[in-house]
N, CA, C and O atoms as CSV, one atom per row, in Angstrom:
chain,resi,resn,atom,element,x,y,z
A,1,MET,N,N,0.844,-1.180,0.000
A,1,MET,CA,C,0.000,0.000,0.000
A,1,MET,C,C,0.886,1.238,0.000
A,1,MET,O,O,1.779,1.368,0.837
A,2,ASN,N,N,0.642,2.135,-0.927
A,2,ASN,CA,C,1.361,3.403,-1.022
A,2,ASN,C,C,0.560,4.494,-0.341
A,2,ASN,O,O,-0.671,4.474,-0.354
A,3,ILE,N,N,1.262,5.443,0.252
A,3,ILE,CA,C,0.617,6.624,0.812
A,3,ILE,C,C,1.148,7.830,0.058
A,3,ILE,O,O,2.351,8.089,0.036
A,4,LEU,N,N,0.237,8.556,-0.555
A,4,LEU,CA,C,0.580,9.754,-1.320
A,4,LEU,C,C,0.045,10.965,-0.560
A,4,LEU,O,O,-1.058,10.921,-0.016
A,5,VAL,N,N,0.821,12.039,-0.522
A,5,VAL,CA,C,0.434,13.236,0.229
A,5,VAL,C,C,0.587,14.451,-0.690
A,5,VAL,O,O,1.606,14.630,-1.357
A,6,PHE,N,N,-0.461,15.278,-0.699
A,6,PHE,CA,C,-0.497,16.424,-1.611
A,6,PHE,C,C,-0.896,17.699,-0.888
A,6,PHE,O,O,-1.688,17.671,0.054
A,7,LYS,N,N,-0.345,18.808,-1.334
A,7,LYS,CA,C,-0.799,20.135,-0.944
A,7,LYS,C,C,-1.927,20.495,-1.907
A,7,LYS,O,O,-1.789,20.321,-3.117
A,8,THR,N,N,-3.044,20.998,-1.372
A,8,THR,CA,C,-4.193,21.315,-2.231
A,8,THR,C,C,-4.815,22.659,-1.854
A,8,THR,O,O,-4.381,23.326,-0.914
A,9,ASN,N,N,-5.833,23.031,-2.605
A,9,ASN,CA,C,-6.643,24.194,-2.256
A,9,ASN,C,C,-8.031,23.757,-1.761
A,9,ASN,O,O,-8.989,24.527,-1.837
A,10,LEU,N,N,-8.134,22.546,-1.264
A,10,LEU,CA,C,-9.411,22.012,-0.764
A,10,LEU,C,C,-9.595,22.466,0.684
A,10,LEU,O,O,-9.384,21.697,1.621
A,11,HIS,N,N,-9.991,23.725,0.848
A,11,HIS,CA,C,-9.996,24.348,2.167
A,11,HIS,C,C,-11.349,24.387,2.859
A,11,HIS,O,O,-11.460,24.903,3.971
A,12,ASN,N,N,-12.393,23.839,2.207
A,12,ASN,CA,C,-13.693,23.800,2.875
A,12,ASN,C,C,-14.458,22.540,2.451
A,12,ASN,O,O,-14.127,21.921,1.440
A,13,PRO,N,N,-15.477,22.169,3.223
A,13,PRO,CA,C,-16.210,20.927,2.929
A,13,PRO,C,C,-16.843,20.902,1.538
A,13,PRO,O,O,-16.946,19.836,0.930
A,14,GLU,N,N,-17.261,22.038,1.034
A,14,GLU,CA,C,-17.871,22.078,-0.305
A,14,GLU,C,C,-16.858,21.673,-1.381
A,14,GLU,O,O,-17.178,20.888,-2.274
A,15,LEU,N,N,-15.646,22.206,-1.294
A,15,LEU,CA,C,-14.610,21.840,-2.268
A,15,LEU,C,C,-14.216,20.371,-2.135
A,15,LEU,O,O,-13.973,19.698,-3.136
A,16,VAL,N,N,-14.152,19.879,-0.908
A,16,VAL,CA,C,-13.815,18.469,-0.702
A,16,VAL,C,C,-14.888,17.585,-1.330
A,16,VAL,O,O,-14.568,16.587,-1.977
A,17,ASN,N,N,-16.152,17.944,-1.146
A,17,ASN,CA,C,-17.233,17.151,-1.749
A,17,ASN,C,C,-17.197,17.207,-3.268
A,17,ASN,O,O,-17.492,16.213,-3.931
A,18,GLN,N,N,-16.842,18.346,-3.821
A,18,GLN,CA,C,-16.734,18.453,-5.272
A,18,GLN,C,C,-15.568,17.605,-5.790
A,18,GLN,O,O,-15.688,16.945,-6.822
A,19,ALA,N,N,-14.451,17.623,-5.079
A,19,ALA,CA,C,-13.288,16.835,-5.482
A,19,ALA,C,C,-13.536,15.341,-5.311
A,19,ALA,O,O,-12.901,14.523,-5.977
A,20,ARG,N,N,-14.448,14.987,-4.430
A,20,ARG,CA,C,-14.788,13.579,-4.199
A,20,ARG,C,C,-15.191,12.897,-5.506
A,20,ARG,O,O,-14.833,11.741,-5.736
A,21,THR,N,N,-15.925,13.595,-6.355
A,21,THR,CA,C,-16.364,12.994,-7.620
A,21,THR,C,C,-15.174,12.645,-8.510
A,21,THR,O,O,-15.210,11.649,-9.233
A,22,VAL,N,N,-14.126,13.456,-8.461
A,22,VAL,CA,C,-12.913,13.166,-9.235
A,22,VAL,C,C,-12.166,11.997,-8.606
A,22,VAL,O,O,-11.759,11.066,-9.301
A,23,LEU,N,N,-11.989,12.050,-7.299
A,23,LEU,CA,C,-11.220,11.014,-6.603
A,23,LEU,C,C,-11.886,9.641,-6.715
A,23,LEU,O,O,-11.197,8.621,-6.737
A,24,GLN,N,N,-13.207,9.607,-6.786
A,24,GLN,CA,C,-13.918,8.334,-6.898
A,24,GLN,C,C,-13.715,7.671,-8.254
A,24,GLN,O,O,-13.987,6.480,-8.407
A,25,THR,N,N,-13.245,8.423,-9.230
A,25,THR,CA,C,-13.012,7.848,-10.564
A,25,THR,C,C,-11.630,7.216,-10.691
A,25,THR,O,O,-11.338,6.557,-11.689
A,26,ILE,N,N,-10.779,7.414,-9.687
A,26,ILE,CA,C,-9.400,6.927,-9.769
A,26,ILE,C,C,-9.332,5.510,-9.203
A,26,ILE,O,O,-9.532,5.307,-8.006
A,27,PRO,N,N,-9.050,4.533,-10.061
A,27,PRO,CA,C,-8.955,3.159,-9.561
A,27,PRO,C,C,-7.744,2.978,-8.651
A,27,PRO,O,O,-6.699,3.594,-8.858
A,28,GLY,N,N,-7.899,2.143,-7.665
A,28,GLY,CA,C,-6.787,1.825,-6.778
A,28,GLY,C,C,-6.788,2.566,-5.461
A,28,GLY,O,O,-6.070,2.179,-4.539
A,29,ILE,N,N,-7.583,3.634,-5.346
A,29,ILE,CA,C,-7.624,4.367,-4.084
A,29,ILE,C,C,-8.429,3.557,-3.073
A,29,ILE,O,O,-9.581,3.195,-3.312
A,30,GLN,N,N,-7.791,3.284,-1.939
A,30,GLN,CA,C,-8.466,2.567,-0.854
A,30,GLN,C,C,-9.154,3.549,0.101
A,30,GLN,O,O,-10.317,3.373,0.464
A,31,ARG,N,N,-8.407,4.585,0.498
A,31,ARG,CA,C,-8.922,5.612,1.402
A,31,ARG,C,C,-8.278,6.944,1.052
A,31,ARG,O,O,-7.182,7.007,0.496
A,32,TRP,N,N,-8.997,8.006,1.398
A,32,TRP,CA,C,-8.418,9.335,1.244
A,32,TRP,C,C,-9.077,10.275,2.237
A,32,TRP,O,O,-10.205,10.046,2.675
A,33,ASN,N,N,-8.357,11.341,2.589
A,33,ASN,CA,C,-8.937,12.378,3.441
A,33,ASN,C,C,-8.193,13.682,3.206
A,33,ASN,O,O,-7.084,13.705,2.672
A,34,VAL,N,N,-8.836,14.763,3.619
A,34,VAL,CA,C,-8.242,16.093,3.493
A,34,VAL,C,C,-8.216,16.715,4.881
A,34,VAL,O,O,-9.234,16.752,5.572
A,35,ASP,N,N,-7.054,17.202,5.286
A,35,ASP,CA,C,-6.910,17.899,6.561
A,35,ASP,C,C,-7.063,19.393,6.296
A,35,ASP,O,O,-6.105,20.074,5.931
A,36,MET,N,N,-8.285,19.892,6.485
A,36,MET,CA,C,-8.564,21.306,6.223
A,36,MET,C,C,-8.015,22.213,7.315
A,36,MET,O,O,-8.026,23.434,7.156
A,37,HIS,N,N,-7.532,21.643,8.429
A,37,HIS,CA,C,-6.940,22.433,9.505
A,37,HIS,C,C,-5.448,22.660,9.276
A,37,HIS,O,O,-4.841,23.499,9.941
A,38,ASP,N,N,-4.860,21.927,8.351
A,38,ASP,CA,C,-3.452,22.096,8.001
A,38,ASP,C,C,-3.329,23.266,7.022
A,38,ASP,O,O,-4.200,23.459,6.174
A,39,CYS,N,N,-2.259,24.038,7.137
A,39,CYS,CA,C,-2.088,25.202,6.256
A,39,CYS,C,C,-1.968,24.805,4.786
A,39,CYS,O,O,-2.217,25.629,3.906
A,40,ASP,N,N,-1.587,23.546,4.506
A,40,ASP,CA,C,-1.467,23.067,3.131
A,40,ASP,C,C,-2.695,22.293,2.655
A,40,ASP,O,O,-2.697,21.760,1.546
A,41,ASN,N,N,-3.754,22.226,3.496
A,41,ASN,CA,C,-4.964,21.468,3.138
A,41,ASN,C,C,-4.578,20.109,2.558
A,41,ASN,O,O,-4.908,19.779,1.419
A,42,VAL,N,N,-3.879,19.342,3.366
A,42,VAL,CA,C,-3.242,18.112,2.916
A,42,VAL,C,C,-4.256,17.040,2.523
A,42,VAL,O,O,-5.146,16.681,3.293
A,43,LEU,N,N,-4.090,16.548,1.304
A,43,LEU,CA,C,-4.833,15.395,0.799
A,43,LEU,C,C,-3.931,14.188,0.980
A,43,LEU,O,O,-2.813,14.159,0.466
A,44,ARG,N,N,-4.419,13.187,1.714
A,44,ARG,CA,C,-3.654,11.963,1.962
A,44,ARG,C,C,-4.416,10.816,1.318
A,44,ARG,O,O,-5.597,10.605,1.597
A,45,ILE,N,N,-3.728,10.077,0.455
A,45,ILE,CA,C,-4.352,8.973,-0.277
A,45,ILE,C,C,-3.612,7.682,0.039
A,45,ILE,O,O,-2.385,7.620,-0.031
A,46,GLU,N,N,-4.379,6.650,0.389
A,46,GLU,CA,C,-3.833,5.303,0.526
A,46,GLU,C,C,-4.292,4.523,-0.699
A,46,GLU,O,O,-5.488,4.424,-0.972
A,47,ALA,N,N,-3.338,3.977,-1.427
A,47,ALA,CA,C,-3.671,3.312,-2.686
A,47,ALA,C,C,-2.675,2.212,-2.991
A,47,ALA,O,O,-1.596,2.135,-2.405
A,48,GLY,N,N,-3.067,1.368,-3.920
A,48,GLY,CA,C,-2.158,0.348,-4.422
A,48,GLY,C,C,-1.199,1.003,-5.394
A,48,GLY,O,O,-0.456,1.913,-5.025
A,49,GLU,N,N,-1.212,0.544,-6.632
A,49,GLU,CA,C,-0.336,1.109,-7.663
A,49,GLU,C,C,-0.994,2.366,-8.220
A,49,GLU,O,O,-1.941,2.291,-9.003
A,50,LEU,N,N,-0.485,3.511,-7.811
A,50,LEU,CA,C,-1.037,4.778,-8.253
A,50,LEU,C,C,0.083,5.803,-8.250
A,50,LEU,O,O,0.823,5.921,-7.274
A,51,SER,N,N,0.205,6.539,-9.340
A,51,SER,CA,C,1.253,7.552,-9.397
A,51,SER,C,C,0.730,8.894,-8.910
A,51,SER,O,O,-0.421,9.259,-9.147
A,52,ALA,N,N,1.600,9.612,-8.229
A,52,ALA,CA,C,1.247,10.946,-7.758
A,52,ALA,C,C,0.921,11.858,-8.935
A,52,ALA,O,O,0.026,12.698,-8.846
A,53,GLN,N,N,1.640,11.694,-10.025
A,53,GLN,CA,C,1.425,12.535,-11.207
A,53,GLN,C,C,0.009,12.367,-11.757
A,53,GLN,O,O,-0.606,13.344,-12.186
A,54,SER,N,N,-0.511,11.141,-11.749
A,54,SER,CA,C,-1.865,10.933,-12.283
A,54,SER,C,C,-2.907,11.617,-11.405
A,54,SER,O,O,-3.881,12.167,-11.918
A,55,VAL,N,N,-2.712,11.590,-10.087
A,55,VAL,CA,C,-3.635,12.279,-9.177
A,55,VAL,C,C,-3.552,13.779,-9.416
A,55,VAL,O,O,-4.576,14.449,-9.545
A,56,GLU,N,N,-2.337,14.304,-9.475
A,56,GLU,CA,C,-2.160,15.736,-9.738
A,56,GLU,C,C,-2.850,16.142,-11.031
A,56,GLU,O,O,-3.585,17.129,-11.058
A,57,ASN,N,N,-2.623,15.397,-12.090
A,57,ASN,CA,C,-3.198,15.740,-13.392
A,57,ASN,C,C,-4.721,15.751,-13.356
A,57,ASN,O,O,-5.346,16.686,-13.856
A,58,LEU,N,N,-5.318,14.728,-12.774
A,58,LEU,CA,C,-6.778,14.658,-12.744
A,58,LEU,C,C,-7.382,15.793,-11.927
A,58,LEU,O,O,-8.359,16.410,-12.352
A,59,LEU,N,N,-6.816,16.070,-10.774
A,59,LEU,CA,C,-7.364,17.154,-9.952
A,59,LEU,C,C,-7.118,18.515,-10.589
A,59,LEU,O,O,-7.984,19.389,-10.526
A,60,GLN,N,N,-5.959,18.709,-11.200
A,60,GLN,CA,C,-5.679,19.984,-11.862
A,60,GLN,C,C,-6.591,20.191,-13.069
A,60,GLN,O,O,-7.043,21.308,-13.316
A,61,GLN,N,N,-6.864,19.130,-13.820
A,61,GLN,CA,C,-7.780,19.233,-14.960
A,61,GLN,C,C,-9.195,19.591,-14.501
A,61,GLN,O,O,-9.951,20.220,-15.242
A,62,ALA,N,N,-9.550,19.187,-13.277
A,62,ALA,CA,C,-10.865,19.503,-12.729
A,62,ALA,C,C,-10.893,20.896,-12.089
A,62,ALA,O,O,-11.933,21.333,-11.596
A,63,GLY,N,N,-9.743,21.593,-12.098
A,63,GLY,CA,C,-9.707,22.967,-11.615
A,63,GLY,C,C,-9.193,23.153,-10.198
A,63,GLY,O,O,-9.335,24.238,-9.635
A,64,TYR,N,N,-8.599,22.124,-9.609
A,64,TYR,CA,C,-8.081,22.210,-8.254
A,64,TYR,C,C,-6.562,22.331,-8.274
A,64,TYR,O,O,-5.900,21.869,-9.204
A,65,TYR,N,N,-6.024,22.957,-7.242
A,65,TYR,CA,C,-4.576,22.987,-7.068
A,65,TYR,C,C,-4.185,21.702,-6.354
A,65,TYR,O,O,-4.805,21.342,-5.354
A,66,CYS,N,N,-3.182,21.014,-6.843
A,66,CYS,CA,C,-2.725,19.769,-6.241
A,66,CYS,C,C,-1.252,19.583,-6.584
A,66,CYS,O,O,-0.873,19.535,-7.755
A,67,GLU,N,N,-0.427,19.477,-5.542
A,67,GLU,CA,C,1.005,19.286,-5.735
A,67,GLU,C,C,1.506,18.297,-4.685
A,67,GLU,O,O,1.257,18.466,-3.491
A,68,GLU,N,N,2.215,17.263,-5.142
A,68,GLU,CA,C,2.729,16.259,-4.228
A,68,GLU,C,C,3.720,16.895,-3.253
A,68,GLU,O,O,4.576,17.689,-3.644
A,69,LEU,N,N,3.585,16.528,-1.982
A,69,LEU,CA,C,4.546,16.953,-0.973
A,69,LEU,C,C,5.625,15.883,-0.872
A,69,LEU,O,O,5.331,14.709,-0.652
A,70,GLN,N,N,6.862,16.296,-1.034
A,70,GLN,CA,C,8.000,15.392,-0.981
A,70,GLN,C,C,8.533,15.303,0.433
A,70,GLN,O,O,8.363,16.226,1.230
A,71,ASP,N,N,9.181,14.188,0.743
A,71,ASP,CA,C,9.810,14.029,2.067
A,71,ASP,C,C,10.935,15.006,2.254
A,71,ASP,O,O,11.575,15.016,3.306
């Protein structure tokens, strides 16, 4: 299981619910959540084989800011 972490602009429940429709289309995601109390509005995804770039691309195409946070 891979854990991917992203900085996003998902800063309120309405945006998270809108992004949910995009995230539900991505195969391999087991769980995900957004920490709206974090200054980076961190999106954390637990998934099998999934690239960070594909998540970034899909969310950015849907109009959201999404950038992988590196260690």
